[in-house]
N, C-alpha and C positions, 0 to 999 in steps of 0.2 A: 479418619473418615471412611464410612463404608464406599465399596465401589458399586457400581450401578448392577453389576452381576449379584454382589451382597444381597442389596436391597430386594433385587427380585427374588432371592432365595428364601429371604427372611418372610416379605408379603405372600409367598406360596406355602410357606410352613405355617404361615397364621390362618391363610385361608382353609388350610388342611384342617386345624385344627377346629375353628368354626364351622366346617362340614360336617366334622364327628360331633360337635356340640348340637346342631341345628337337626342334623338327622337324632340323634337319640331323643331331642326333646318332640319332633312331630311323631315318632314312632310310641314313644310312652305316652303322648295324648291321645293316640288313636287306641294303645291296648285298653288305655282306663275306659274309653266310650265301649270298644269290645266288650267289656267284663260289666260294668256297672247298666248298661242301656242293652244288654244282651238281646232281649225281648222287643226292643224298643224297634221302630220301622226306620230304617236307615235310607230306602230305596223303594220309591214308589214309581212305578211306568206300567200302563197300561192294564191296570187292576189287579197286577202281580207288587204283592209286597216282599222286600227281601228285608228281613232283621238284622241285627248287626250280629248276631250269632251267624245267621247263615251267612253273610257275609265274609264274616272270619274263617268258615271252613273253605270258603274257595278261595280266599287269600293263601290259606296255609297249604290247599293242594297245589296252587301255582307255585308257592315257594320251593314246597318239596322237587316237586318236575324241574325246575330250574336250577336247583342245587345239586340234584344228582344227574343233570345233563351236562355240566361241565361249562358253567360261566366262566367269562376269563374278565380282565380288567377293561376289554374292548367289547363287551356284549351290549346289549341294549335290548329292550322289550318294546317291540312295535305292537299298536292296539289298533286294530282294523274291525271295529263290529257295531253293528246296529242295536245291540243289547246295551244298554247303560252299566246295568249291576256286572257285565262281565266286563265292560271298559273301566269300570272304578274298581275290581278284583284286579285286574293285571296291572292297574296304576299303583295300586298299594302293594302289590307281591315286588315291584320293581322297587320302591323304596326299602321293603323291608330286607330284601337281598342286598340292596345298595347299588342297584344300577340304574340308568336314566329311561326313561320311557320315551316313545315316540307316538304321539296321537296322530292317527291318519284318517280322514273321514272316509266310511263306509262306501261312499260315493266316487271315490276318487278315480279319474280316467286311469288306464292301464298303464300308458306312456310315462304319466306324471308319477305312479308309483315307482315303476321301474328306475326313473330316476332317482327317487328318493332311495330305494334299497341298493343301488349302485352306491349312492353317496355313502351310506351309514355300513356298506360292507355285508360279510354273509354270518358274521358271528353275532345272529339275533334269535331271540324268542319271539314268536308269531301269536299274538293272541287274535286269534279271526273266528269267525262263527260260519253256518252252513252258507250264508248270502254273499259271503266273503272270501272264502277259502279257496276258491277258483281263481283268486286274484294272483296265488302266491305258489311259486313253483317249489318243488321240494329239491332245493338245492343243497350242496353240500354245506354246513355249516349252519343252516336255518332249522330251527327246531319247531315245529307247529304245537300249539298248545291248546288242549280240547277245554272245551267252555266248563265242565264240571270235573276239573283234575282233581284227583283224592291220591295224597300220600298215603304210604302205610301208617297203620295206627299206633302202631310201636314207635315210630318217627316223631309223632306229634308233639310230645314233651321237649324233645331234644330240637326240635324245629322253634317251639315257643322260645327256649331258652338262648336259641342263636340268633334270633332275629334282631337286627342291629348290630349284631358283633362283626360283620363281616367287613374289610376296608372300603367302604364307599366311595364311589363316583363322585367326582366334586359335580354332575351334574345332575339336576333335576328332572330335566325334559328336554329335547332337541326338537323345537318346533318349527316345520318348515313353512315358509312363506313364497309369496310369489318374487320371482325375479324379473329385474328388466332386461336379461338376456332369454327370458323364457325358461331358463333352469331354475327349480325351487332351491331357495336357500334355506338351509337347517341352522336356525338361530339355537345355541347351546347356553342353557340357564344354569347359573350355579343353584345348588342346593340351598347354602345358606342365605342367598338373595331371596330366594321363594320363601323359605323360613321366615323372614323379616315381612316379607312381602302379607302374610298369613296373619301373622300376629297383629300388622296394622290394620287389615281387613275386620280382626276379630273386635281390636279397640273400635273401628269405627262403626260395625253394626251392631254391636253387644247382641250378640243373640242369644237369646233364653232357652230354657229347656225344649221348648215347643217351636223351636224358629223351623220354619219351611221354607227352602229355596227352590223355586220354580226355574230350571236350566233352559232356556230360549234361545241359545246360541249351539253353534256345531260342539260336536265332542273334541274336534282338533281344532279349535279355537283358543287363542292366549287367555283372554279373559276368562273363559269356562274354567279354567284349571284353578283358580284361587276359590271359584264357589264349590267346587268338588269337594277338596279339601276342607274347606272352612267347617263347611256343613259337618263333614264327618269327624272332624277333630273337636267339635262342639257338640256332636250328639242329636244333630239336628236330621231333619228329614229332606232329601232330595227328590224333586218329584221331575219328570220330563215328558213332553210334549207327547201328545197322541201320535204314534209314529215317527216320532221324530220331525214333524211337518209342523211349519210354521203358518198357522192358520188364525189371523188375528182373531177372529169372534171366537173361535173354540178356544184359545189363550183366555181371554177374558174370562168365558165360563170357567174354565179349569182355576183360574185365579179365585173366583168365587167360591166354588165346590170345594175347593182343597182349601181354603183359609190361608193364602200364600203370605208370607210376611215379607221376601224380598226376593227381587230380580236383578239382573246385571245384562245388560243388552246396548247394542247402538242407539242414538235417539231417534233415529229413522223407527228402527223395529218398534220401539214403543210409542211413537204419535201413533202408528196402524192399529196397535192394540187399543190404546186409548179412544181413538176414533170409532172402533167398532164394538165398545162396550158400552154395556147401559148401564144408566144410572146406579151407583154403588157397587157395582161389580169389583172396583179395584180398592174395594174400601179396607180390605183386610192389610193391603201393603204398609208397610213400615217405611221401606226403605227403597228406594230406587236409585240404582248405581248406573249413569250412563255414559258410556265413552266411546272412541274410535272414530267421532266426528264432532265437528262443534253443533251445540245445542242451539235452537230456535226457542228463545225465552217465550214468544208468545203463543207457541203451542203448548208450552209446560204450563202459561198461565191459563190458558181454557181448560186444562185437566185439572189444575187446582180451582177453577171456578165452579166444575161440576161437583165438587166436595170431596176429592182424593185429598186426603190428611198427610200424605207420606211425606219423608223426608225426601229430597232430591239431591243426588252426589253427582259433580261433574268430574269424571276422572280421564287422565291422561298418562301414555306412556307407551313407546314401542316394544313389540317382541322383544327386542334384543338386549333391554332393560327392566326384565321381570314385568312385564305389564303396566303396572301403574308407578308413576313418580311424581305426579303434581294433582292435586284434588281441591275441592271446593265444595262445601256443604252449604247449599243452597237457602236463602231467605225469600219470603216474598218480594221483598224491596229489590230482590235480583232479578226477578221476574218481569219488571218495567225497563231493565236495560237492552242496550242494543247487542248486547254480546254476554256470556256468561264467564265470568273470569276463571284463573285457576291461582289461588291463595296461597297453597300449604303443600310441603315436600313430605313424601314418605320418610320414615327413619332412614338415614345412612345415605342422602340422596343431596348431590351438589349441583345445582343448576346455573349457568350462566349465559350470557347472550354471545355470539362470537360474531365480530366485525359488526357493533352494535353502531347502526347508522344515527346521525343527528334527530330523527325523527322516533328513537326508541326501539326501531326494528333490528331484528337480527336473528341469526340460526342460533336455535337451541342446542346447548352442548351440556350433555349430561356425566357426571362422574360420582365415583362412590361404589359401595357394595352393589347397587343395583345392575351395574353393567356387566353385561354379560362378558362369554370366551370368545365370540365372533362365530362366524360361519363354519360348519363343519365341512372339512376338505377344500375350503374357499380362500385360500390365504390373500391372493391379491385382491379380491373385494373386501376381504376382513379389514387390511390394511387401509383401505381407500376410507372407511367411515370409523375404526377403532384406532385411538391413538394413545401413544404412551408418553409421560413427560419422563425427565430425568430421575425422578424417584421411583419410575416403574409405576405409577397410578395410572390407571387407564380410563379414557373418555370416549364417550361414542355422541359423532355428530350426527344428529338425528335427520337433518335434510328437511327440519319444519320453520318455518318463518313465525317468530313470536313479536309480541310490541309489548313493552314494559311498561305498566298502569303507573299512575301518579303515587298510588299506595304500595307500590312494588309488587304487584299482582302481576299475572302473565296471561295474555290474551292470543289466541291462535289466530293467525291472519291467512297462511298457506302454505303448501308445500314450496320447497325450495323450487323444484321441478316444474311449478304451476307460476312461477316468477317469470314471467316472457317478456320479451324485448319486440315493439309494436312501434313500427313508423317512428323508431332512433327512441321511443320513451319505454321506462323501467313500469312493466304493469303486472301488479299482484292478482291475479283471478278470484281469490278468496276475500279481495276487499269490493269487488263487484256484488259477488254473491251476497256479502253483509249487508250491503246497500240495499239491495232489492228485496232482503228477508225481513227487512227493517219496514216495509212497506206494509199496511195494514190488511190490503188484500192478497198479499201473498204468502202462500204457505211454506214455499221452500224453491230455492232456484240452484243452478249449477253451471256455471261458466265453462266453456269450451274454448279451442282455437282451433279454427278451420279454414285452411287456405289463407292465412295471413290476415285474418278477420276473427272476431270475437262474438260466438253464439253462444245466448244464454238460455236454459231449458228452465221453463217457469212452469212449476204447479200454482194454480189460484184457491184462495179459500172456497170451500164450498158455497158459501152463502154471499162472496163477493159479487159487487154489483158490474164488474168488469166482464163478467160472462156474457151481459146483455149488452155490452159496446161491440162496434166492429172493430176489427182487427186494428186497422189504422189509426183509430183513435186510443185504443189499449195501448199500443206501443209508445204515441207520443206521451201519453200520461207516465209511463213506466220509465222512459227515458227521462224524461224532467225530472222525475224522483231521484234517479242516479247521479244527474247533473247537478242538485243540491247538496251532493254528498262528496263527489269526486270530479276531478279535472275533467275536460271534455275528451280527453284521449282516452279514456277509461269507458266510453260508451259502447254500447255492443251494436255491432252491425244488424245481428238477426235476433229475434227472440222467437221461440220455438215454445209453445203452449203444450203440456201432456195433463192427462188427467191422471197420473200416477209414476210416480218414479222406477226403474228397475231395481231391484236388491240383488246385493250378493248373497250367498250363503249364510255371510255372515249376519245379514241385515242391514249391510250398508249399502248406502247409494252405488249402484254399479255404474261407476263413470266410463267406464270402457262400453258399457251398451247402450249410450247415448250416440246415436248416429245423427247426422244431420246431412240432409239433402235439399241443393237449392231449391226452392219450390217453382211448380207451374205457376201460370195465370190463373186458373183454376182452384189452385186449394190456397193461394193469398188471399181469397175471401171467404173460403171454408166450403168443400164440397158438404152437401148435405142429401142423404138418402134416407127418407121414411117407411116405415114398415107398420102394418097392421095386426101382426103377428109373428111371432118366432121360427119364421119359414126356413126352411136351409137357405133361400137367397138371403136372409137377414145374417145366418152364420158364416155364409160366404164373404159375404161384405165385411164384417166384422174381422173376420181372419185375416182378410186381405190388408186392411188397416192396421192391423197388428203385425204384420210381417211374417203371418203362419202360411206355409202353402198348402193348397187345397188340391190334391190328386184327382183325378177324372173320377176316381169310384170313392171318393169322400164321404158318402153318404153311408156308405156300410162299414166304415171305419169307427172305433172306439177314441176317444179323444187321447187316449195312451199312445195312439199309431199315429199321431200327427208328429211326432219327435219335437215337441214344445220345450223349451227349457223351462227351469222352476218358476224363473221372473215371469215367462208369460203364461204359467198357468196360473198364477197368483192373481196377476192382471186380469185373465179373462174370468175368474172367479170374481173379482172385486166389480167387474163392469156387468156383469150377468146378475149379480146380487141387487143393482138397481133397478132391474124390472121386474121382480119376483115378489111375493108378497111372504114367503118363506124363505128365508135366507139359506142358501146352498153350502156344503162343506166341501172338501177336496174329494173327498170318500163319494160325496154324494155325483159331484161333476165327472169324476175320471173312475168310474168305474166300467163295465164290461159292454155296457149297451153303445148303439152304434149312433153317429150323429142325426140320423133320421129318426130314430127312437127319441133321441133326446130332444131334439124340435117337436114332436108329439107332445114330449112329457110336459114340456114349457107352456103348451097351450093352456094346460089345468094348473099351472102355476104363477101365470103373469098377473101382475099387479093392476090395478084399476086405469091406468094410463091407456086412452084409447092408441095411441100412436108412439112407435118407437122412433128415436131419429138418432141416424149416426153420421158426424160429424167429423169430418176430415179435417183437423185444425192445421192451420199454416203459419205464415207469419203475419 
């Protein structure tokens, strides 16, 4: 009988073999596209089209510089750029020389970047551009790569022959996610696991020669990585948002103009795109892959009813386990369900429910090739969620609570840390959200705990009759609806009505940004202020309701000088577009003109409504 150590050594050797095979497969597929699709468009961004041959030259230049600069087995390639073509070139160069890459958002705060760089060490190659180079210091060991690196012409044939021959790192990429302690965690994803994911994704989407993917998520997001690779290994074209800014109306127009065939994003982000789209603008979409949060079937049914014939896919998976482990291809009958199931596993994934309770709920535990290597430099945290059995097989404890359906399918319930104990009862906040979301007048809801009580933030459907009810009547109706689904101790103490939910940079609902303040008597019934035109007073009132600070000289400031978060900017744009005839873009609103000038411009753009009502809604 083999010892545990011998088993671990054998598994390590087997993984090394898989890494070599999968790296060679990815490289071979990419080289095939570079040669056969040389003049085809690989990347399109802001009017610039980069062909496969142009991309290949940039990749070779970066490979040459990295190889000549003395890479080691501890090296990695940091990608921090606002140029998608440069990001892709750096990503592929890392693959070709056998190093992992570390995608970092171009707008990352300096303190967070410093923490990441400390974790990965000094032996790094950094792909940055003019807009991001100031974030990096020229410390020993860090090598800055220029946007248009070129190796010696006489080196190119040798370099092409050498691509993929170096002993590859076992890791495809290291992706940093938020940590509960405030220190970002670097999840290490295996190259072999990622290759399996790309193969599965190709089987799912079946992209043809003219496939066009619009990347609507951050370049540093986990779900983005498989979209970049799949498009390039199959000879498709990658499209990126104008200015890499998430603006729903512009995205819908871009999908229509460019005949986009697939997108992959969080459900909330897709709802915003669909709601902003004109009839027919999304008809080119063949597949919409949704992930990162539960799907609201009612919202997708509304999209389907408008004529969109695309295939919807529900996907689930943690960053630590190569992005996707469970999925389900939706049918029209699924859109009538209370929640969308997950029915199939990605190849090589094993799923179990840990400590399964009598009601079929438990924490989801993942095994198989998908499981990553843990968190870089955080051994204690790794040991908390990554476990090894006697055979040396790793498992990852997700912290996600699922319920097993009668057909053997999986339904997400809530996060383990959303499972609270209140007044002696165990309560899963996700169940409250699911109950409210099943109400025909509710678009979305998010439940949180505040001072030992449950608060639910609610977004009503735009055409809901509940808008015309007073708050007391509305609250009674929704609480009664919850009580038909859940025990009395699940009933929320407070309901807060919103006009939109804040989103984080990845298009998911930003739960941390949802703050609750006990209302005064005034806002319990709703404070109403009315304006006959978009005066400065109107803007000051609106900003106050949104929590945007207005200094004494606010009238002379441009909106970019108010220190708004990206969420506040998107919310302001959505609110103001309700009162103008011609919808504005982010560029229109956040230009160089002052607030006073903007107010004057609004006078010429207001819709026919004679009065603007600002309502501060409370409970």
